[in-house]
Residue frames as qw, qx, qy, qz and C-alpha x, y, z in Angstrom:
[[0.931, 0.161, -0.001, -0.327, 91.85, -120.96, 109.41],
 [0.523, -0.468, 0.697, 0.147, 94.05, -124.05, 109.83],
 [0.645, 0.492, -0.454, -0.368, 95.30, -125.67, 106.65],
 [0.903, -0.203, 0.368, -0.083, 95.39, -129.47, 106.82],
 [0.179, -0.469, 0.775, 0.383, 98.32, -131.42, 105.46],
 [0.558, 0.200, -0.587, -0.551, 97.48, -133.61, 102.43],
 [0.308, -0.024, -0.940, 0.145, 97.49, -136.66, 104.71],
 [0.097, 0.289, 0.666, -0.680, 95.13, -135.12, 107.25],
 [0.461, 0.284, -0.144, -0.828, 92.92, -133.79, 104.45],
 [0.494, 0.086, -0.800, -0.329, 92.61, -137.35, 103.13],
 [0.170, -0.177, -0.880, 0.406, 91.68, -138.57, 106.61],
 [0.263, 0.306, 0.316, -0.859, 89.12, -135.77, 106.96],
 [0.515, 0.224, -0.439, -0.702, 87.62, -136.65, 103.57],
 [0.356, -0.023, -0.934, -0.033, 87.41, -140.32, 104.54],
 [0.009, -0.286, -0.749, 0.597, 85.46, -139.48, 107.68],
 [0.316, 0.398, 0.168, -0.845, 83.15, -136.92, 106.06],
 [0.522, 0.344, -0.442, -0.643, 82.52, -138.67, 102.73],
 [0.520, 0.076, -0.841, -0.132, 82.63, -142.37, 103.67],
 [0.250, -0.104, -0.845, 0.462, 82.06, -142.78, 107.40],
 [0.245, 0.207, 0.384, -0.866, 79.45, -140.19, 108.38],
 [0.569, 0.134, -0.348, -0.733, 77.16, -141.05, 105.44],
 [0.568, -0.039, -0.819, -0.072, 77.11, -144.60, 106.80],
 [0.607, -0.668, -0.212, -0.373, 75.43, -143.35, 109.99],
 [0.712, -0.184, -0.381, 0.561, 78.62, -143.38, 112.04],
 [0.053, -0.806, -0.093, -0.582, 77.91, -140.31, 114.13],
 [0.728, -0.641, -0.175, 0.168, 79.17, -141.23, 117.60],
 [0.101, 0.951, -0.264, 0.125, 81.74, -138.58, 118.42],
 [0.578, -0.598, 0.552, 0.058, 84.08, -140.89, 120.33],
 [0.831, 0.207, 0.464, 0.227, 84.30, -143.20, 117.30],
 [0.483, 0.841, 0.069, 0.233, 85.03, -140.30, 114.94],
 [0.209, -0.896, 0.385, -0.073, 87.72, -139.03, 117.30],
 [0.778, -0.294, 0.537, 0.145, 89.30, -142.50, 117.38],
 [0.769, 0.501, 0.309, 0.251, 89.53, -142.54, 113.60],
 [0.215, 0.926, -0.196, 0.238, 91.62, -139.38, 113.83],
 [0.465, -0.739, 0.475, -0.105, 93.75, -140.59, 116.75],
 [0.760, -0.139, 0.614, 0.166, 94.54, -144.09, 115.41],
 [0.217, 0.661, -0.420, -0.583, 96.48, -143.45, 112.21],
 [0.907, 0.258, 0.280, -0.179, 95.21, -145.95, 109.65],
 [0.615, 0.719, -0.323, 0.029, 98.11, -145.35, 107.28],
 [0.117, -0.660, 0.706, -0.226, 100.56, -146.46, 109.98],
 [0.718, -0.101, 0.648, -0.233, 99.01, -149.93, 109.95],
 [0.840, 0.531, 0.092, -0.060, 99.90, -150.57, 106.31],
 [0.742, -0.103, 0.267, 0.606, 103.23, -151.48, 104.72],
 [0.094, -0.582, 0.120, 0.799, 104.81, -148.29, 103.27],
 [0.061, -0.029, 0.720, 0.691, 104.13, -149.41, 99.71],
 [0.123, -0.513, -0.812, -0.252, 100.40, -149.62, 100.47],
 [0.117, -0.401, -0.434, 0.799, 99.93, -146.38, 102.45],
 [0.173, 0.044, -0.335, -0.925, 98.21, -144.75, 99.47],
 [0.411, -0.315, -0.768, -0.377, 95.28, -147.13, 100.01],
 [0.159, -0.125, -0.727, 0.656, 94.74, -146.11, 103.65],
 [0.250, 0.336, 0.358, -0.834, 91.76, -143.81, 103.08],
 [0.328, 0.084, -0.635, -0.694, 90.20, -145.38, 99.99],
 [0.714, -0.012, 0.310, -0.627, 86.64, -146.75, 100.21],
 [0.790, 0.281, -0.511, -0.189, 87.66, -150.34, 99.57],
 [0.920, -0.372, 0.072, 0.099, 89.02, -153.47, 101.23],
 [0.049, 0.891, -0.447, -0.059, 92.65, -152.46, 101.68],
 [0.891, 0.255, -0.367, 0.080, 95.18, -155.01, 100.35],
 [0.530, -0.715, 0.451, -0.066, 97.65, -156.61, 102.75],
 [0.122, 0.500, -0.845, -0.147, 100.55, -159.04, 102.29],
 [0.190, -0.024, 0.979, -0.075, 99.86, -162.74, 101.67],
 [0.178, -0.283, -0.735, -0.590, 96.78, -161.96, 99.60],
 [0.194, -0.569, -0.718, 0.351, 94.78, -160.78, 102.62],
 [0.029, 0.540, 0.239, 0.807, 92.84, -157.53, 103.05],
 [0.000, 0.168, 0.549, -0.819, 91.56, -155.12, 105.69],
 [0.137, 0.707, 0.689, -0.080, 87.88, -154.36, 105.99],
 [0.215, 0.628, 0.232, 0.711, 86.90, -151.07, 104.36],
 [0.127, 0.141, -0.416, 0.889, 87.09, -148.01, 106.65],
 [0.503, -0.261, -0.062, -0.822, 83.31, -147.54, 106.80],
 [0.817, -0.210, -0.511, -0.165, 82.70, -151.16, 107.83],
 [0.538, 0.001, -0.580, 0.612, 85.32, -150.95, 110.58],
 [0.068, -0.175, 0.257, -0.948, 83.87, -147.70, 111.89],
 [0.646, -0.257, -0.231, -0.681, 80.22, -148.83, 111.78],
 [0.787, -0.167, -0.590, 0.071, 81.03, -152.14, 113.50],
 [0.366, 0.067, -0.518, 0.770, 82.98, -150.29, 116.20],
 [0.303, -0.216, 0.102, -0.922, 80.06, -147.95, 116.83],
 [0.743, -0.204, -0.325, -0.549, 77.39, -150.66, 116.85],
 [0.701, -0.045, -0.674, 0.229, 79.29, -153.01, 119.21],
 [0.412, -0.801, 0.047, -0.431, 79.41, -150.44, 122.07],
 [0.763, 0.031, -0.496, 0.413, 82.61, -151.89, 123.55],
 [0.438, -0.874, -0.010, -0.212, 83.16, -150.83, 127.17],
 [0.113, 0.771, -0.561, 0.278, 86.37, -150.18, 129.12],
 [0.570, -0.408, 0.654, -0.285, 85.98, -153.22, 131.39],
 [0.916, 0.251, 0.153, -0.273, 85.41, -155.70, 128.55],
 [0.450, -0.367, 0.743, 0.332, 87.56, -158.49, 127.12],
 [0.649, 0.600, -0.084, -0.459, 87.53, -158.80, 123.33],
 [0.646, -0.089, 0.681, 0.334, 88.45, -161.61, 120.94],
 [0.469, 0.683, -0.212, -0.519, 89.21, -160.65, 117.35],
 [0.778, 0.058, 0.584, 0.223, 89.59, -163.27, 114.64],
 [0.592, 0.611, 0.280, 0.444, 91.69, -162.04, 111.75],
 [0.408, -0.672, -0.067, 0.614, 94.29, -159.56, 113.03],
 [0.528, 0.785, 0.176, 0.272, 95.42, -158.46, 109.59],
 [0.418, 0.566, -0.220, 0.675, 97.58, -155.38, 110.07],
 [0.382, -0.267, -0.608, 0.643, 96.42, -154.83, 113.67],
 [0.073, -0.257, -0.084, -0.960, 94.31, -151.74, 112.88],
 [0.598, -0.479, -0.402, -0.501, 90.92, -153.06, 114.04],
 [0.714, -0.330, -0.504, 0.357, 92.59, -154.46, 117.16],
 [0.297, 0.051, -0.214, 0.929, 93.99, -150.98, 117.82],
 [0.341, -0.381, -0.215, -0.832, 90.54, -149.42, 117.52],
 [0.744, -0.432, -0.480, -0.172, 89.08, -152.04, 119.85],
 [0.637, -0.114, -0.468, 0.602, 91.94, -151.60, 122.32],
 [0.028, 0.286, -0.124, 0.950, 91.09, -147.93, 122.84],
 [0.582, -0.355, -0.136, -0.719, 87.64, -148.96, 124.07],
 [0.899, -0.227, -0.358, -0.110, 88.28, -152.31, 125.80],
 [0.603, -0.712, 0.361, -0.017, 90.30, -153.58, 128.74],
 [0.429, -0.386, 0.771, 0.270, 92.03, -156.34, 126.79],
 [0.746, 0.507, -0.139, -0.408, 92.06, -157.63, 123.19],
 [0.576, -0.230, 0.748, 0.238, 93.22, -161.04, 121.98],
 [0.583, 0.631, -0.180, -0.479, 93.64, -161.05, 118.19],
 [0.759, -0.080, 0.627, 0.157, 94.15, -164.33, 116.33],
 [0.455, 0.725, -0.317, -0.408, 95.88, -164.44, 112.94],
 [0.948, 0.050, 0.312, 0.047, 96.70, -167.51, 110.83],
 [0.682, 0.652, -0.062, 0.325, 99.26, -165.84, 108.51],
 [0.714, -0.388, -0.139, 0.567, 102.71, -165.56, 110.19],
 [0.367, 0.279, 0.148, 0.875, 103.70, -162.51, 108.10],
 [0.256, -0.682, -0.274, -0.628, 100.62, -160.65, 109.28],
 [0.711, -0.606, -0.306, 0.184, 101.21, -161.63, 112.91],
 [0.603, -0.175, -0.038, 0.778, 104.60, -159.92, 112.76],
 [0.106, 0.442, 0.267, 0.850, 103.16, -156.90, 110.92],
 [0.453, -0.727, -0.365, -0.364, 100.33, -156.45, 113.43],
 [0.716, -0.522, -0.241, 0.395, 102.62, -156.82, 116.43],
 [0.485, 0.015, 0.058, 0.872, 105.07, -154.27, 115.03],
 [0.064, -0.559, -0.331, -0.758, 102.29, -151.80, 114.17],
 [0.573, -0.725, -0.349, -0.156, 100.69, -152.03, 117.61],
 [0.702, -0.368, -0.153, 0.590, 104.05, -151.70, 119.34],
 [0.337, 0.205, 0.155, 0.906, 104.89, -148.61, 117.28],
 [0.259, -0.625, -0.343, -0.652, 101.50, -147.11, 118.12],
 [0.040, -0.317, 0.601, -0.733, 102.16, -147.62, 121.84],
 [0.775, -0.224, -0.100, -0.583, 99.18, -149.95, 122.30],
 [0.128, 0.373, -0.883, 0.256, 99.98, -152.54, 124.95],
 [0.559, 0.005, 0.631, -0.538, 96.61, -154.14, 125.80],
 [0.836, 0.384, -0.142, -0.366, 96.50, -156.30, 122.65],
 [0.518, -0.340, 0.764, 0.180, 97.97, -159.77, 122.25],
 [0.679, 0.491, -0.332, -0.434, 98.39, -160.90, 118.63],
 [0.625, -0.278, 0.728, -0.052, 98.62, -164.68, 118.51],
 [0.331, 0.315, -0.753, -0.474, 99.53, -166.98, 115.62],
 [0.378, 0.119, 0.858, -0.326, 96.52, -169.32, 115.56],
 [0.120, -0.285, -0.774, -0.553, 93.72, -170.74, 113.44],
 [0.236, -0.015, 0.336, -0.912, 90.85, -168.54, 114.53],
 [0.535, -0.142, -0.575, -0.602, 88.11, -170.77, 113.16],
 [0.597, -0.349, -0.712, 0.122, 87.87, -172.46, 116.58],
 [0.326, -0.879, -0.043, -0.345, 88.17, -169.26, 118.57],
 [0.302, 0.426, -0.650, 0.552, 90.12, -169.28, 121.84],
 [0.688, -0.521, -0.421, -0.277, 88.02, -171.20, 124.35],
 [0.708, -0.229, -0.433, 0.508, 90.82, -171.45, 126.92],
 [0.236, 0.058, -0.149, 0.959, 90.98, -167.64, 127.10],
 [0.330, -0.454, -0.387, -0.732, 87.22, -167.07, 127.20],
 [0.334, 0.698, 0.607, 0.181, 84.51, -166.33, 127.78],
 [0.287, 0.059, 0.150, 0.944, 84.56, -162.97, 126.01],
 [0.187, 0.587, 0.399, -0.679, 82.39, -159.88, 126.27],
 [0.510, 0.727, -0.086, -0.451, 82.85, -159.13, 122.57],
 [0.654, -0.058, 0.637, 0.403, 83.96, -161.23, 119.60],
 [0.373, 0.757, -0.141, -0.518, 84.81, -159.59, 116.27],
 [0.765, 0.164, 0.531, 0.327, 85.26, -161.56, 113.06],
 [0.031, 0.727, -0.226, -0.647, 87.30, -159.23, 110.86],
 [0.102, 0.199, -0.796, -0.562, 86.14, -160.85, 107.64],
 [0.720, 0.022, -0.114, -0.685, 83.19, -162.77, 106.24],
 [0.208, -0.109, 0.967, -0.102, 81.92, -166.28, 106.98],
 [0.347, -0.224, -0.740, -0.531, 79.14, -168.41, 105.54],
 [0.637, -0.639, -0.315, -0.295, 77.83, -168.85, 109.07],
 [0.153, -0.685, 0.547, -0.456, 79.11, -168.31, 112.59],
 [0.577, 0.036, -0.812, 0.076, 80.26, -171.64, 114.09],
 [0.676, -0.645, -0.262, -0.242, 78.51, -172.66, 117.33],
 [0.787, -0.192, -0.278, 0.517, 81.93, -173.27, 118.91],
 [0.281, 0.252, -0.086, 0.922, 82.68, -169.56, 118.63],
 [0.410, -0.590, -0.235, -0.654, 79.24, -168.44, 119.80],
 [0.791, -0.474, -0.383, 0.057, 79.70, -170.57, 122.92],
 [0.606, -0.027, -0.262, 0.751, 82.74, -168.45, 123.85],
 [0.111, -0.569, -0.077, -0.811, 80.56, -165.37, 124.43],
 [0.001, 0.109, 0.703, -0.702, 79.60, -164.41, 127.96],
 [0.010, 0.699, 0.714, 0.034, 75.89, -164.11, 128.62],
 [0.014, -0.922, -0.157, 0.352, 75.20, -160.55, 127.51],
 [0.391, -0.417, 0.492, 0.656, 78.20, -160.68, 125.16],
 [0.572, 0.723, 0.086, -0.377, 78.05, -159.53, 121.53],
 [0.612, -0.095, 0.604, 0.502, 79.56, -160.88, 118.33],
 [0.413, 0.742, -0.092, -0.520, 80.07, -159.11, 115.01],
 [0.497, -0.093, 0.740, 0.445, 80.59, -160.87, 111.70],
 [0.462, 0.415, -0.305, -0.722, 79.83, -160.34, 108.03],
 [0.519, 0.040, 0.847, -0.110, 77.69, -163.37, 107.13],
 [0.701, 0.586, 0.228, -0.335, 76.63, -164.72, 103.75],
 [0.603, -0.054, 0.575, 0.550, 78.07, -165.17, 100.29],
 [0.072, 0.274, -0.355, -0.891, 78.25, -163.23, 97.06],
 [0.201, 0.512, 0.065, 0.832, 76.16, -161.37, 96.13],
 [0.485, -0.719, -0.163, -0.470, 74.44, -161.02, 99.54],
 [0.543, -0.053, -0.606, 0.578, 76.37, -160.49, 102.77],
 [0.350, -0.808, -0.228, -0.415, 74.99, -158.86, 105.89],
 [0.070, 0.445, -0.590, 0.670, 76.54, -157.28, 108.96],
 [0.722, -0.379, -0.547, -0.188, 75.42, -159.64, 111.72],
 [0.108, -0.477, 0.555, -0.673, 75.31, -158.85, 115.43],
 [0.717, -0.275, -0.629, -0.118, 74.60, -161.78, 117.74],
 [0.266, -0.552, 0.458, -0.644, 73.93, -161.28, 121.47],
 [0.436, -0.092, -0.884, 0.139, 74.05, -164.19, 123.89],
 [0.444, -0.477, -0.010, -0.758, 70.90, -163.80, 125.97],
 [0.824, -0.384, 0.258, -0.329, 71.06, -167.05, 127.95],
 [0.601, -0.389, 0.684, 0.137, 72.92, -170.33, 128.36],
 [0.430, 0.121, 0.780, 0.438, 71.74, -171.56, 124.96],
 [0.265, 0.827, 0.489, -0.076, 69.86, -168.51, 123.71],
 [0.369, -0.176, 0.272, 0.871, 71.00, -165.94, 121.17],
 [0.343, 0.816, 0.346, -0.311, 69.45, -162.91, 119.51],
 [0.536, 0.043, 0.464, 0.704, 70.49, -161.86, 116.01],
 [0.269, 0.857, 0.175, -0.404, 70.24, -158.55, 114.17],
 [0.595, 0.132, 0.459, 0.646, 71.39, -157.84, 110.60],
 [0.069, 0.808, 0.292, -0.508, 71.04, -154.06, 110.31],
 [0.279, 0.812, -0.261, -0.442, 73.07, -153.36, 107.17],
 [0.922, 0.341, 0.127, 0.132, 74.42, -154.96, 104.01],
 [0.076, -0.844, 0.484, 0.218, 78.10, -155.01, 103.19],
 [0.933, 0.278, -0.214, 0.075, 80.82, -157.32, 101.91],
 [0.364, -0.775, 0.517, -0.019, 84.14, -158.54, 103.27],
 [0.463, 0.453, -0.758, -0.082, 86.93, -160.95, 102.35],
 [0.899, -0.237, -0.324, -0.175, 86.53, -164.54, 103.55],
 [0.429, -0.674, 0.570, -0.191, 88.22, -165.65, 106.75],
 [0.432, 0.392, -0.806, -0.103, 90.45, -168.69, 106.35],
 [0.211, 0.060, -0.957, 0.191, 89.34, -172.19, 107.42],
 [0.469, 0.131, 0.467, -0.738, 85.76, -171.34, 108.32],
 [0.428, 0.221, 0.872, 0.089, 83.28, -173.93, 107.01],
 [0.182, 0.032, -0.479, -0.858, 81.62, -173.32, 103.68],
 [0.655, 0.098, 0.311, -0.682, 77.84, -173.64, 103.43],
 [0.555, 0.107, 0.822, 0.067, 76.41, -176.93, 102.26],
 [0.100, 0.143, -0.576, -0.799, 75.77, -177.05, 98.52],
 [0.303, -0.332, -0.827, -0.338, 72.54, -178.96, 99.16],
 [0.270, -0.046, 0.424, -0.863, 69.46, -177.60, 100.89],
 [0.158, -0.304, -0.924, -0.167, 66.36, -179.62, 101.68]]
């Protein structure tokens, strides 16, 4: 019987106690969570948070999505090897790394310069070379680089701006956490035609707000 190191035991516990109970059962996703070392995408002082069921703190007051949200979104998006992905909110680069294993190319936008450098360094150290991390305000997307097969908002928004939806290919999928406290929902939007979209909200969750996305109107008629 193989004895796991404390680090690998923590990773195993994360998968078995947090991820599987959230209906993440696709074997290729579970294998990715072992292969892509989450702790290596955190500053050394924060490595202890790598496997905790929480939004993991990052520099500049930002945070990573919780491990179960990242894993469930990855499973439900069904990213394919030929696809081009846009991520908004690079953070530490971890979600971009997960996406990169499944996609052809990932463009990850990050508004915080410190996090741009952190994500680039983490991805370089992990040997992942099909991700570009760009210093940019992601609230407008990256129309000049689109259209995209998949768009991932690695944080929450009050609503998904039409300008970003328009950057999906027909047949493309977008993931975002949509809503406000106390109700946020994982939202998957598929572009079904030139101006047609289908939306599913299969599970509740929460996530830190992305910067510069519009707030909902305080008035409703």
